[in-house]
C-alpha positions in Angstrom: 5.5 -2.3 4.0 6.7 -1.5 0.5 9.4 1.2 0.3 7.3 3.5 -1.8 4.4 3.5 0.8 6.9 4.2 3.6 8.4 7.1 1.6 4.9 8.4 0.8 3.7 8.3 4.4 6.9 9.9 5.7 6.6 12.7 3.1 3.0 13.3 4.0 3.8 13.4 7.7 6.7 15.8 7.0 4.4 18.1 5.0 1.7 17.9 7.7 4.2 18.9 10.4 5.6 21.8 8.3 2.1 23.0 7.4 1.2 23.2 11.1 4.4 24.9 12.0 4.0 27.5 9.2 0.3 27.9 10.1 -1.1 27.1 6.6 -3.0 24.1 5.2 -1.8 21.7 2.6 -4.4 21.7 -0.3 -6.4 18.6 -0.9 -6.7 17.2 -4.4 -9.8 18.2 -6.2 -12.0 16.3 -6.3 -11.5 14.5 -3.0 -11.4 10.7 -3.2 -14.7 8.8 -2.6 -13.5 8.0 1.0 -11.3 10.1 3.2 -8.9 7.2 4.0 -8.3 6.2 0.4 -4.8 7.0 -0.9 -5.7 6.7 -4.6 -8.8 6.9 -6.8 -10.0 4.5 -9.4 -8.6 6.8 -12.0 -5.2 6.7 -10.3 -5.2 2.9 -10.5 -6.2 3.1 -14.2 -3.3 5.4 -14.8 -0.9 3.1 -12.9 -2.0 0.1 -15.0 -1.2 2.1 -18.2 2.1 3.3 -16.7 3.2 -0.3 -16.0 2.6 -1.1 -19.7 4.6 1.9 -21.0 7.3 2.6 -18.5 10.1 0.1 -18.0 10.9 1.2 -14.4 7.3 0.9 -13.4 7.1 -2.6 -15.1 10.1 -3.8 -13.1 8.6 -2.4 -9.9 5.3 -4.1 -10.7 7.1 -7.4 -11.4 8.9 -7.3 -8.0 5.6 -6.4 -6.3 3.9 -9.3 -8.1 6.6 -11.8 -7.0 6.3 -10.6 -3.4 2.5 -10.9 -3.4 2.7 -14.4 -4.9 5.1 -15.5 -2.2 2.8 -14.1 0.4 -0.1 -16.2 -0.9 1.9 -19.3 -0.2 2.7 -18.3 3.4 0.4 -19.3 6.3 -1.7 -16.6 7.8 -0.2 -14.2 10.3 -1.0 -15.4 13.8 -1.5 -13.5 17.0 1.6 -14.4 18.9 3.5 -12.1 21.2 7.2 -11.9 21.0 8.0 -11.1 24.6 5.6 -8.3 25.5 5.2 -7.0 22.0 3.2 -7.7 18.9 5.1 -5.2 16.8 6.7 -7.7 14.4 3.3 -9.5 13.9 1.5 -6.2 13.2 4.3 -5.1 10.8 4.1 -8.4 8.9 0.3 -8.1 8.7 0.5 -4.5 7.4 3.1 -5.5 4.8 0.9 -8.3 3.6 -2.3 -6.4 3.5 -0.8 -3.4 1.7 1.0 -5.5 -0.9 -2.0 -7.8 -1.5 -4.4 -4.9 -1.7 -2.2 -3.1 -4.2 -2.0 -6.2 -6.4 -5.7 -6.8 -6.1 -6.5 -3.3 -7.3 -3.8 -3.3 -10.1 -4.6 -6.7 -11.5 -8.2 -7.4 -10.5 -7.1 -10.9 -9.6 -9.4 -12.4 -6.9 -6.5 -14.5 -5.4 -5.1 -11.4 -3.8 -8.3 -10.1 -2.3 -9.4 -13.6 -1.0 -6.2 -13.7 1.2 -7.1 -10.5 3.1 -9.4 -12.0 5.8 -6.7 -14.6 6.6 -3.8 -12.2 6.9 
């Protein structure tokens, strides 16, 4: 899983725990995304595309993400294979591939990344 997603998820989890402990709610963005499990809206992806064009740090991050996604396309699909009694490594690899390829599909609109999802 990309570092920024891990950081985002851990920060959201931390905020959620603190909100419960302090007995108050964290406000949701207005308007809410089209689906309750979406992390970003279409406008957010449009803003990210523009940011990649103008911000050198974002451009470097996008280039690294693009290289990782292209390398994932060349790899064989993840297979259901237990390592001992666990599937944790397999699940983590599948999650990493799905999140990276999904992000690239949304940012670039390139069908190569979305066609790989069912096989991952």
